[in-house]
Phi, psi and omega in degrees: 000124185261118180284162177305322180296318177303314177299317180297311176306309176304317184278352170274000177260123182307329186281000176280354191255143188284343172263170183287103176252128177261353178201160175221135172245116189263129179235130184255138172243184171307319193246357184202174171243133178245137187235122182250123162256186183305313191228011178223160174222136183238135182239127175245116182284133177292157173276063189248160175223121177232170180298341186250005174197160179215104178251022193287343185240153172307318182296317182291325178292322175295312177308311184285331169302311183294320178294322177297322175298306183304316180282333177280341182288346180289328181238359184211046181302333183281351185261318187271121191265297188195176173246119188251133176287131166267120190243163179224121179290171181292338181275000183083013181265137173279150173207163183262115170072006185267223183260160181116182179280138184284125172250353183180169183225146186226145164274127188253127185227155170280144179273126178275149176292126183297335182296342176261008172287143189299328181295313189292322183293320179294322170297333179271353181069030184238031175262134178255166173300328175295326177297322181288319173304314184295319182292318184289328173299320180298311187291317180294324176290330174289325177286323181297327183277345177285130186289140180300133181271069178292309179295319180252024181291330183285346173299329182296306179299315181295320177302312177305312184295313177292319183290331182285334172292320175292324173306314186293314183296336184266304184296329182273003177283117180299331185289348183263359163088014184226357184299335174303314185275324190283320188297323175298322187285322181295318181300315181295324182293322181291318175302305177308313175302315177309319188283336189264347186309309180304320176295324177286325172295330180293319188284327175301306183300333180275353177080029178270357176266135182223178172269110183261214181276312176099345185203058188271092179243162178304320183291356177251006178255116170264114194255020168284211184236117349282155174304135179216157174235128189245181179050045176300145178287116192252350194265352180208100179304326186302323188276356168269344180278119194203160168278125175313321180290332174291316179297309178295321175300316179300318178300316175308311182299319182292328170296320179298322183297333176270011179085016179245073180291345179284345187286316189299310181297324183289323178298317184287327179294316183298313185298311180305317175311314188275323190255328187068192173063033171307124174298161181291167186295329178292325184283324176294325177296315182294318181301320178294312187292326181292316184296322180290327174296320177295327178287324176297319177297323182293321174302309170297334176306328176306325185289343185263356180291146180303329174236109187271123172260133178060051184304328183286341184289314205285310176305322178287329179295316178302314176309317180295325176288327173296315178302317186295313181296316180299317180298322179296323183281346188280336178225070186289347169271001181279119185288151175291126191294135173287134178264156182265012177059042176246015186254018184302128176080011179296000000 
């Protein structure tokens, strides 16, 4: 039995790779280890099991590596290369893609220049309106090509209701330090959700719900050439069943959190031009508030880890997302402002 630490040590050695690698940078996340060389990235899923995912067996890790490749080929075909076996010879030597019994699986990707990720470009103030047009065009084409989730559309509403319950369970914990700010916002969001269930069901019945990306954030948008969207959420299809306006509005809100409030109205307007069927303002306001509360919850979830990294970072960040949720709910009749297209480079 080869343990995770042994695999990580092997994959952290530049000599382990079949192509010429002069260095390896290893990064640990909640669910994986990521190994970056000059021009390639390899992702190894941890053998973990949570209520929301199960990577505990070799077979399940292979399945989800293959799912990650398949799903990300939709919006980043140039980046996602293959699923590679990690093998061990009879002599006990590990290798990538060679001889021996398979002991794990990795997703192989081309390494994209970090400087061209949307979050980096926004912080540097070098995103143009043309960049957003190109990205919106990619996503609109993606949503247009996706079949309506008529049979599974109710999974979307069920997921929203479930996730909002989890939001309250986490954000309302006094020991996590934000319940004073979160509880009033959660109360309004819960009321708004109950009121809007018929509207959301109508969108499901109208075929407006599709299988989307599932984790559409600025750090997952590459605005180089060709434009691509990476890191699709692979481990739960239910979380990919979504209203395109919910997903694109969330991306816009994350851009607003980075100081680029001009992006969201443009994104939503461009999506409406291609798809039509824009939700009414109350639905859009709830979508935005709900996603901000999820983000606040995910910030605080770091404090529940056995080993907490950067403990001082998460409560203030969670409060900023709660404030954004409150702002969304405070003016539900406020339309997303139409732009005059004068914000290029803003």
